[in-house]
SEDOKOL-50736 format. One record per residue (C-alpha): residue in one letter; y, x, z. Coordinates in Angstrom, 2 decimals. Layout:
// SEDOKOL-50736
<site aa="A" c2="Y" c1="X" c3="Z"/>
...
// end
This chain:
// SEDOKOL-50736
<site aa="M" c2="130.01" c1="89.43" c3="71.44"/>
<site aa="E" c2="126.77" c1="89.19" c3="72.32"/>
<site aa="H" c2="126.66" c1="92.47" c3="73.45"/>
<site aa="L" c2="129.75" c1="92.09" c3="75.92"/>
<site aa="W" c2="128.61" c1="88.60" c3="77.30"/>
<site aa="M" c2="125.54" c1="90.20" c3="77.67"/>
<site aa="F" c2="127.24" c1="93.36" c3="79.90"/>
<site aa="V" c2="129.08" c1="90.99" c3="81.15"/>
<site aa="L" c2="126.22" c1="88.67" c3="82.76"/>
<site aa="A" c2="124.08" c1="91.70" c3="83.94"/>
<site aa="I" c2="127.32" c1="92.95" c3="85.83"/>
<site aa="I" c2="127.14" c1="89.22" c3="87.29"/>
<site aa="W" c2="123.56" c1="89.08" c3="87.69"/>
<site aa="D" c2="123.43" c1="92.41" c3="89.67"/>
<site aa="L" c2="126.19" c1="91.33" c3="92.37"/>
<site aa="T" c2="124.81" c1="88.20" c3="93.11"/>
<site aa="L" c2="120.97" c1="88.02" c3="92.78"/>
<site aa="G" c2="121.03" c1="92.08" c3="93.39"/>
<site aa="E" c2="117.44" c1="94.11" c3="91.98"/>
<site aa="P" c2="114.61" c1="91.83" c3="90.16"/>
<site aa="P" c2="111.34" c1="91.57" c3="92.21"/>
<site aa="I" c2="109.09" c1="95.07" c3="92.29"/>
<site aa="F" c2="106.18" c1="93.84" c3="90.11"/>
<site aa="L" c2="108.77" c1="92.74" c3="87.35"/>
<site aa="H" c2="111.19" c1="95.68" c3="87.22"/>
<site aa="P" c2="110.95" c1="98.08" c3="84.24"/>
<site aa="T" c2="111.55" c1="101.06" c3="86.65"/>
<site aa="V" c2="109.28" c1="100.65" c3="88.35"/>
<site aa="W" c2="106.65" c1="100.06" c3="85.42"/>
<site aa="F" c2="108.44" c1="103.36" c3="83.67"/>
<site aa="G" c2="107.31" c1="104.40" c3="87.50"/>
<site aa="K" c2="103.45" c1="103.72" c3="87.44"/>
<site aa="L" c2="103.41" c1="104.86" c3="83.72"/>
<site aa="I" c2="104.65" c1="108.56" c3="84.86"/>
<site aa="D" c2="102.56" c1="108.13" c3="87.71"/>
<site aa="F" c2="99.71" c1="108.10" c3="86.06"/>
<site aa="F" c2="99.79" c1="110.75" c3="83.90"/>
<site aa="D" c2="100.80" c1="112.81" c3="86.80"/>
<site aa="R" c2="97.56" c1="112.21" c3="88.72"/>
<site aa="H" c2="95.13" c1="112.52" c3="85.68"/>
<site aa="Y" c2="96.40" c1="115.43" c3="83.92"/>
<site aa="I" c2="94.37" c1="118.48" c3="85.50"/>
<site aa="R" c2="97.26" c1="121.56" c3="85.40"/>
<site aa="K" c2="95.90" c1="124.53" c3="83.57"/>
<site aa="N" c2="98.41" c1="126.97" c3="82.15"/>
<site aa="P" c2="102.06" c1="127.02" c3="81.79"/>
<site aa="A" c2="102.44" c1="126.35" c3="78.47"/>
<site aa="L" c2="99.89" c1="123.06" c3="78.49"/>
<site aa="D" c2="101.58" c1="121.98" c3="81.08"/>
<site aa="F" c2="105.19" c1="121.82" c3="79.65"/>
<site aa="V" c2="103.59" c1="120.02" c3="76.24"/>
<site aa="A" c2="101.12" c1="118.05" c3="78.79"/>
<site aa="G" c2="104.53" c1="116.80" c3="80.30"/>
<site aa="A" c2="106.63" c1="116.53" c3="77.34"/>
<site aa="F" c2="104.24" c1="114.20" c3="75.91"/>
<site aa="A" c2="104.52" c1="112.18" c3="79.19"/>
<site aa="S" c2="107.67" c1="111.98" c3="79.06"/>
<site aa="L" c2="108.05" c1="110.90" c3="74.96"/>
<site aa="F" c2="105.72" c1="108.07" c3="75.81"/>
<site aa="V" c2="107.35" c1="106.68" c3="78.86"/>
<site aa="S" c2="110.55" c1="107.47" c3="76.99"/>
<site aa="G" c2="108.70" c1="105.28" c3="73.98"/>
<site aa="F" c2="107.80" c1="102.71" c3="76.11"/>
<site aa="A" c2="111.58" c1="102.29" c3="77.10"/>
<site aa="F" c2="112.40" c1="101.66" c3="73.77"/>
<site aa="A" c2="110.02" c1="99.21" c3="72.66"/>
<site aa="L" c2="110.73" c1="97.20" c3="75.79"/>
<site aa="S" c2="114.69" c1="97.18" c3="74.21"/>
<site aa="R" c2="113.56" c1="95.80" c3="71.21"/>
<site aa="L" c2="111.18" c1="93.06" c3="72.89"/>
<site aa="P" c2="114.14" c1="90.82" c3="72.77"/>
<site aa="G" c2="114.86" c1="90.58" c3="68.98"/>
<site aa="F" c2="112.02" c1="88.69" c3="68.24"/>
<site aa="L" c2="111.83" c1="86.43" c3="70.82"/>
<site aa="S" c2="114.61" c1="83.25" c3="69.44"/>
<site aa="E" c2="114.89" c1="81.26" c3="72.40"/>
<site aa="W" c2="114.58" c1="83.76" c3="75.04"/>
<site aa="G" c2="115.41" c1="86.89" c3="73.94"/>
<site aa="F" c2="119.20" c1="86.78" c3="74.43"/>
<site aa="A" c2="118.29" c1="86.19" c3="77.98"/>
<site aa="L" c2="115.27" c1="88.64" c3="78.23"/>
<site aa="A" c2="118.07" c1="90.49" c3="77.04"/>
<site aa="V" c2="120.20" c1="90.28" c3="79.81"/>
<site aa="Y" c2="117.54" c1="90.93" c3="82.38"/>
<site aa="L" c2="116.36" c1="94.35" c3="80.99"/>
<site aa="L" c2="120.50" c1="95.57" c3="80.66"/>
<site aa="K" c2="120.46" c1="94.39" c3="84.22"/>
<site aa="S" c2="117.45" c1="96.08" c3="85.58"/>
<site aa="S" c2="119.02" c1="99.27" c3="84.44"/>
<site aa="F" c2="122.02" c1="100.21" c3="86.56"/>
<site aa="A" c2="122.39" c1="98.95" c3="90.07"/>
<site aa="I" c2="125.59" c1="98.70" c3="91.71"/>
<site aa="K" c2="125.16" c1="95.91" c3="94.97"/>
<site aa="S" c2="121.16" c1="97.81" c3="95.52"/>
<site aa="L" c2="123.46" c1="101.59" c3="95.72"/>
<site aa="A" c2="125.69" c1="100.11" c3="98.22"/>
<site aa="Q" c2="123.46" c1="98.52" c3="100.51"/>
<site aa="H" c2="121.49" c1="101.37" c3="100.78"/>
<site aa="V" c2="123.96" c1="103.52" c3="101.43"/>
<site aa="K" c2="125.78" c1="101.07" c3="103.39"/>
<site aa="N" c2="122.33" c1="100.83" c3="105.62"/>
<site aa="T" c2="122.87" c1="104.65" c3="106.94"/>
<site aa="I" c2="125.95" c1="103.68" c3="109.11"/>
<site aa="R" c2="123.63" c1="103.46" c3="111.79"/>
<site aa="E" c2="125.02" c1="104.68" c3="115.52"/>
<site aa="D" c2="121.78" c1="105.63" c3="116.79"/>
<site aa="I" c2="120.78" c1="108.58" c3="115.09"/>
<site aa="A" c2="117.38" c1="107.82" c3="115.18"/>
<site aa="E" c2="117.82" c1="104.94" c3="113.20"/>
<site aa="Q" c2="120.56" c1="107.01" c3="110.54"/>
<site aa="R" c2="118.12" c1="109.50" c3="110.14"/>
<site aa="R" c2="115.84" c1="106.98" c3="108.97"/>
<site aa="Y" c2="117.31" c1="105.45" c3="107.10"/>
<site aa="V" c2="118.50" c1="108.21" c3="104.98"/>
<site aa="S" c2="115.26" c1="109.70" c3="104.31"/>
<site aa="W" c2="115.25" c1="106.48" c3="101.88"/>
<site aa="I" c2="117.92" c1="108.02" c3="99.70"/>
<site aa="V" c2="117.71" c1="111.83" c3="99.90"/>
<site aa="S" c2="114.92" c1="113.71" c3="99.19"/>
<site aa="R" c2="115.59" c1="116.94" c3="101.77"/>
<site aa="D" c2="113.66" c1="116.69" c3="105.14"/>
<site aa="V" c2="116.57" c1="115.11" c3="107.08"/>
<site aa="S" c2="114.32" c1="115.69" c3="110.36"/>
<site aa="K" c2="116.35" c1="118.20" c3="111.75"/>
<site aa="L" c2="119.92" c1="117.02" c3="110.67"/>
<site aa="D" c2="122.68" c1="116.27" c3="112.98"/>
<site aa="R" c2="125.07" c1="113.80" c3="112.62"/>
<site aa="P" c2="127.34" c1="115.20" c3="110.29"/>
<site aa="H" c2="124.87" c1="116.56" c3="108.17"/>
<site aa="L" c2="123.23" c1="113.15" c3="108.01"/>
<site aa="N" c2="126.65" c1="111.56" c3="107.09"/>
<site aa="S" c2="127.27" c1="113.87" c3="104.34"/>
<site aa="A" c2="123.50" c1="113.66" c3="103.12"/>
<site aa="A" c2="124.87" c1="110.03" c3="102.82"/>
<site aa="I" c2="127.75" c1="110.50" c3="101.19"/>
<site aa="E" c2="126.61" c1="113.08" c3="98.33"/>
<site aa="S" c2="123.48" c1="110.54" c3="98.13"/>
<site aa="L" c2="126.30" c1="107.73" c3="97.20"/>
<site aa="A" c2="128.32" c1="110.15" c3="94.28"/>
<site aa="E" c2="125.52" c1="111.45" c3="92.61"/>
<site aa="N" c2="123.99" c1="107.91" c3="92.46"/>
<site aa="I" c2="127.38" c1="106.26" c3="90.93"/>
<site aa="T" c2="126.65" c1="108.70" c3="88.05"/>
<site aa="D" c2="122.69" c1="107.86" c3="87.67"/>
<site aa="S" c2="122.70" c1="104.20" c3="88.86"/>
<site aa="V" c2="126.00" c1="102.84" c3="86.74"/>
<site aa="V" c2="127.71" c1="105.14" c3="84.89"/>
<site aa="A" c2="125.30" c1="106.86" c3="83.00"/>
<site aa="P" c2="123.08" c1="103.48" c3="81.90"/>
<site aa="L" c2="126.18" c1="101.35" c3="80.90"/>
<site aa="F" c2="127.62" c1="104.61" c3="78.98"/>
<site aa="Y" c2="125.06" c1="104.59" c3="77.14"/>
<site aa="Y" c2="124.55" c1="100.99" c3="76.47"/>
<site aa="T" c2="127.72" c1="100.81" c3="75.24"/>
<site aa="L" c2="127.16" c1="104.03" c3="72.75"/>
<site aa="F" c2="122.98" c1="102.50" c3="71.67"/>
<site aa="G" c2="123.13" c1="99.05" c3="72.95"/>
<site aa="L" c2="119.65" c1="98.12" c3="75.18"/>
<site aa="S" c2="118.07" c1="100.57" c3="73.77"/>
<site aa="G" c2="120.20" c1="103.39" c3="75.09"/>
<site aa="A" c2="120.15" c1="102.25" c3="78.52"/>
<site aa="L" c2="116.32" c1="101.32" c3="78.96"/>
<site aa="V" c2="115.84" c1="104.75" c3="77.93"/>
<site aa="Y" c2="118.18" c1="106.39" c3="80.08"/>
<site aa="R" c2="117.07" c1="104.30" c3="83.06"/>
<site aa="A" c2="113.22" c1="105.36" c3="81.95"/>
<site aa="V" c2="114.07" c1="109.45" c3="81.84"/>
<site aa="N" c2="116.09" c1="109.62" c3="84.78"/>
<site aa="T" c2="113.32" c1="108.13" c3="86.45"/>
<site aa="L" c2="110.52" c1="110.18" c3="85.38"/>
<site aa="D" c2="113.47" c1="113.08" c3="86.64"/>
<site aa="A" c2="113.46" c1="111.83" c3="89.62"/>
<site aa="M" c2="109.62" c1="111.22" c3="89.69"/>
<site aa="I" c2="108.01" c1="114.84" c3="88.70"/>
<site aa="G" c2="111.70" c1="116.63" c3="87.93"/>
<site aa="Y" c2="111.08" c1="119.55" c3="90.93"/>
<site aa="K" c2="110.64" c1="123.45" c3="91.04"/>
<site aa="N" c2="107.36" c1="123.01" c3="93.21"/>
<site aa="E" c2="104.14" c1="124.68" c3="91.98"/>
<site aa="R" c2="102.32" c1="121.34" c3="90.73"/>
<site aa="H" c2="105.80" c1="120.21" c3="88.59"/>
<site aa="L" c2="107.65" c1="123.47" c3="87.52"/>
<site aa="Y" c2="106.15" c1="123.10" c3="84.21"/>
<site aa="F" c2="105.02" c1="119.46" c3="83.67"/>
<site aa="G" c2="108.20" c1="118.00" c3="84.81"/>
<site aa="K" c2="110.11" c1="120.47" c3="82.90"/>
<site aa="F" c2="110.81" c1="118.37" c3="79.43"/>
<site aa="A" c2="111.70" c1="115.33" c3="82.10"/>
<site aa="A" c2="114.20" c1="117.20" c3="83.94"/>
<site aa="R" c2="116.02" c1="119.29" c3="80.85"/>
<site aa="L" c2="116.43" c1="115.69" c3="79.56"/>
<site aa="D" c2="117.86" c1="114.26" c3="82.12"/>
<site aa="D" c2="120.21" c1="117.32" c3="82.74"/>
<site aa="L" c2="121.23" c1="116.62" c3="78.51"/>
<site aa="L" c2="121.84" c1="112.85" c3="79.10"/>
<site aa="N" c2="123.54" c1="113.10" c3="82.54"/>
<site aa="F" c2="125.99" c1="116.49" c3="80.49"/>
<site aa="L" c2="128.58" c1="113.50" c3="79.54"/>
<site aa="P" c2="128.27" c1="111.20" c3="82.45"/>
<site aa="S" c2="128.70" c1="113.21" c3="85.08"/>
<site aa="R" c2="132.23" c1="114.34" c3="84.06"/>
<site aa="I" c2="132.91" c1="111.20" c3="83.61"/>
<site aa="T" c2="132.34" c1="110.17" c3="87.04"/>
<site aa="V" c2="135.04" c1="113.34" c3="88.25"/>
<site aa="L" c2="137.50" c1="111.66" c3="85.57"/>
<site aa="L" c2="137.18" c1="108.00" c3="87.38"/>
<site aa="F" c2="137.81" c1="109.88" c3="90.90"/>
<site aa="L" c2="141.57" c1="111.03" c3="89.20"/>
<site aa="P" c2="143.26" c1="108.45" c3="90.42"/>
<site aa="F" c2="143.13" c1="108.97" c3="93.75"/>
<site aa="N" c2="143.91" c1="112.53" c3="94.19"/>
<site aa="P" c2="144.63" c1="114.46" c3="90.03"/>
<site aa="G" c2="145.11" c1="117.35" c3="91.63"/>
<site aa="K" c2="142.70" c1="118.41" c3="94.23"/>
<site aa="V" c2="139.74" c1="116.37" c3="92.54"/>
<site aa="I" c2="140.21" c1="119.12" c3="89.49"/>
<site aa="K" c2="140.29" c1="121.96" c3="91.84"/>
<site aa="Y" c2="136.86" c1="120.97" c3="94.08"/>
<site aa="W" c2="135.52" c1="120.15" c3="90.49"/>
<site aa="R" c2="136.57" c1="123.99" c3="89.02"/>
<site aa="K" c2="134.96" c1="124.82" c3="92.12"/>
<site aa="A" c2="131.34" c1="122.61" c3="91.28"/>
<site aa="K" c2="129.26" c1="125.32" c3="89.74"/>
<site aa="F" c2="126.26" c1="124.94" c3="91.54"/>
<site aa="K" c2="124.25" c1="122.64" c3="89.70"/>
<site aa="I" c2="124.68" c1="121.24" c3="86.11"/>
<site aa="N" c2="125.56" c1="118.00" c3="86.58"/>
<site aa="A" c2="124.97" c1="116.45" c3="90.47"/>
<site aa="D" c2="127.63" c1="118.56" c3="92.16"/>
<site aa="K" c2="130.05" c1="117.72" c3="89.85"/>
<site aa="P" c2="130.85" c1="113.56" c3="91.61"/>
<site aa="I" c2="130.03" c1="115.07" c3="94.69"/>
<site aa="S" c2="132.73" c1="117.20" c3="94.42"/>
<site aa="A" c2="134.72" c1="114.64" c3="93.17"/>
<site aa="M" c2="134.10" c1="112.35" c3="96.56"/>
<site aa="S" c2="134.70" c1="115.70" c3="98.73"/>
<site aa="A" c2="138.20" c1="115.89" c3="97.57"/>
<site aa="V" c2="139.65" c1="112.43" c3="97.94"/>
<site aa="L" c2="137.56" c1="111.79" c3="101.11"/>
<site aa="G" c2="138.81" c1="115.66" c3="102.76"/>
<site aa="V" c2="135.21" c1="116.19" c3="104.12"/>
<site aa="W" c2="132.98" c1="118.89" c3="103.58"/>
<site aa="L" c2="129.54" c1="118.26" c3="101.75"/>
<site aa="E" c2="126.80" c1="120.09" c3="101.93"/>
<site aa="K" c2="122.84" c1="120.74" c3="101.22"/>
<site aa="E" c2="122.08" c1="123.72" c3="102.93"/>
<site aa="G" c2="121.37" c1="126.84" c3="100.94"/>
<site aa="V" c2="122.25" c1="124.57" c3="97.91"/>
<site aa="Y" c2="126.08" c1="123.96" c3="97.12"/>
<site aa="R" c2="128.73" c1="123.39" c3="99.87"/>
<site aa="F" c2="132.44" c1="121.87" c3="99.32"/>
<site aa="E" c2="135.10" c1="122.42" c3="101.84"/>
<site aa="G" c2="136.77" c1="120.39" c3="104.24"/>
<site aa="R" c2="136.65" c1="118.56" c3="108.12"/>
<site aa="E" c2="133.58" c1="117.42" c3="108.99"/>
<site aa="P" c2="131.93" c1="114.23" c3="107.96"/>
<site aa="M" c2="131.78" c1="111.63" c3="110.42"/>
<site aa="L" c2="130.32" c1="107.77" c3="110.90"/>
<site aa="E" c2="132.86" c1="106.24" c3="108.97"/>
<site aa="D" c2="133.47" c1="108.51" c3="106.09"/>
<site aa="I" c2="130.68" c1="107.11" c3="104.71"/>
<site aa="G" c2="132.57" c1="103.53" c3="105.26"/>
<site aa="R" c2="135.50" c1="105.33" c3="103.64"/>
<site aa="A" c2="133.05" c1="106.26" c3="100.37"/>
<site aa="L" c2="131.73" c1="102.56" c3="100.00"/>
<site aa="R" c2="135.38" c1="101.62" c3="99.80"/>
<site aa="I" c2="136.05" c1="104.75" c3="96.84"/>
<site aa="Y" c2="132.46" c1="103.62" c3="95.14"/>
<site aa="W" c2="134.13" c1="100.01" c3="94.51"/>
<site aa="I" c2="137.26" c1="101.34" c3="93.31"/>
<site aa="V" c2="135.22" c1="104.01" c3="90.93"/>
<site aa="V" c2="132.94" c1="101.26" c3="89.44"/>
<site aa="G" c2="135.22" c1="98.49" c3="89.18"/>
<site aa="E" c2="137.17" c1="101.63" c3="86.87"/>
<site aa="W" c2="134.13" c1="101.91" c3="84.56"/>
<site aa="I" c2="133.37" c1="98.09" c3="84.05"/>
<site aa="L" c2="136.79" c1="97.64" c3="83.30"/>
<site aa="V" c2="136.37" c1="100.81" c3="81.32"/>
<site aa="C" c2="133.14" c1="99.46" c3="79.16"/>
<site aa="S" c2="134.21" c1="96.23" c3="78.60"/>
<site aa="M" c2="137.03" c1="97.20" c3="76.81"/>
<site aa="I" c2="134.96" c1="99.54" c3="74.41"/>
<site aa="L" c2="132.66" c1="96.29" c3="74.21"/>
<site aa="L" c2="135.92" c1="94.00" c3="73.61"/>
<site aa="R" c2="137.32" c1="96.69" c3="70.94"/>
<site aa="G" c2="133.94" c1="96.65" c3="69.31"/>
<site aa="C" c2="134.28" c1="93.05" c3="68.86"/>
<site aa="L" c2="137.38" c1="92.56" c3="67.05"/>
<site aa="N" c2="136.70" c1="95.50" c3="65.25"/>
<site aa="D" c2="133.09" c1="93.40" c3="63.82"/>
// end
């Protein structure tokens, strides 16, 4: 029952208290570690850069694993620490809040808030593409921020959730195809692709109750990226709007409007509720089998 109670309390923590202070957030620690390696390693050649990046990635992942084992050595406060660490591996409330902040009538304000949640240059995006970017970010992060960490928790416990969060943070920081990170971040990017392969497709399944035929149709068209475009295709299908990252992918529909961000958020909460229910049932079944 411990794993189930840990899960329930971590969800309650997230929905009521939100994120821990930045200086106490394990994800921030992972980020600072990889940033240390990134800043101090002098690039040499593709092979050595790849090996160095792989070492850095495994070191950060190993730190996450070690951190996940720490509660087991604490008798009185171990369970509370475990709940705290599990909560830090996912972000339900804060993701919704960040996306909600992009619902702004003033386009300059909207552009500012959208820039906080996407990596693309938003300075020249028009209103429909700003709306699209916000909705795309929400859809993609259903996998990264909710489905995947809880998926790995149900499979491997706290270690699974924290190691996934470390790998996802690595990918977010060095998994880019620019000159600096092309080889140094390749291991992290491929590892993140591997860990997100099943969760991204599970996320699509959670959209099926809304419009199964259309979701499957759009899913089959999602061949632009390994994982990220899968939940985006499902969100596009359900909303009936086009979602596009110019030069990368486009899913057809009508022009996305400002109110469609609000609609996407309502869908988000239903999908998250479905996944919490599924994970709870899996954990409960594990308790009963024990």
